[in-house]
C-alpha positions as CSV (number, residue, x, y, z in Angstrom):
1,M,0.1,-0.1,0.3
2,N,3.0,2.3,0.6
3,L,3.8,2.3,-3.1
4,L,0.5,2.6,-4.0
5,M,0.1,5.6,-2.0
6,V,3.3,7.4,-3.5
7,I,1.9,7.2,-6.9
8,F,-1.9,8.3,-5.7
9,G,-0.3,11.2,-4.5
10,L,2.0,12.1,-7.6
11,I,-1.1,11.9,-9.9
12,A,-2.9,13.8,-7.1
13,I,0.1,16.9,-7.5
14,F,0.0,16.3,-11.1
15,A,-3.6,16.9,-11.1
16,A,-3.6,20.2,-9.4
17,V,-0.7,21.5,-11.5
18,G,-3.2,20.8,-14.3
19,T,-6.0,22.3,-13.1
20,V,-4.1,25.8,-12.8
21,Q,-2.8,25.7,-16.0
22,T,-6.2,24.9,-17.5
23,F,-7.7,27.4,-15.1
24,K,-5.2,30.3,-16.9
25,Q,-6.3,29.0,-20.3
26,K,-9.9,29.2,-19.5
27,Q,-10.6,25.3,-20.2
28,V,-13.6,24.7,-18.5
29,L,-14.2,20.9,-19.4
30,G,-10.1,20.7,-18.3
31,F,-10.4,22.1,-15.7
32,L,-13.2,20.4,-14.0
33,F,-11.5,17.1,-15.3
34,N,-8.8,17.7,-13.7
35,L,-10.2,19.6,-10.3
36,G,-12.4,16.1,-9.8
37,T,-9.0,14.0,-10.4
38,F,-7.1,16.5,-7.9
39,V,-10.0,16.0,-5.2
40,I,-10.5,12.0,-5.7
41,F,-6.9,11.2,-5.6
42,G,-5.7,14.1,-3.0
43,A,-8.7,12.5,-0.6
44,F,-7.9,9.0,-1.1
45,T,-3.8,9.7,-0.1
46,V,-5.1,12.0,2.9
47,A,-7.5,9.3,4.1
48,T,-4.8,6.7,3.8
49,I,-2.1,8.3,5.4
50,I,-4.4,9.6,8.8
51,T,-5.6,6.1,8.5
52,Q,-2.7,3.7,8.6
53,G,0.0,6.1,9.1
54,Y,3.7,7.0,6.6
55,P,5.2,4.5,6.8
56,P,2.1,2.2,7.2
57,A,1.7,0.2,10.2
58,L,2.5,-3.8,9.1
59,H,-0.2,-4.7,11.9
């Protein structure tokens, strides 16, 4: 789960960057998809860190 959390965290970071870029270019659909990706993957990453800690507990 540790590596998966890192990958999802990177996806959330890239989605945040994409959200800012599409907002600057005034692309509505790209902004909505990037924002949704950022919210979903970011929430999953934060929830995983809160419940399992970082590094995650083994048992």
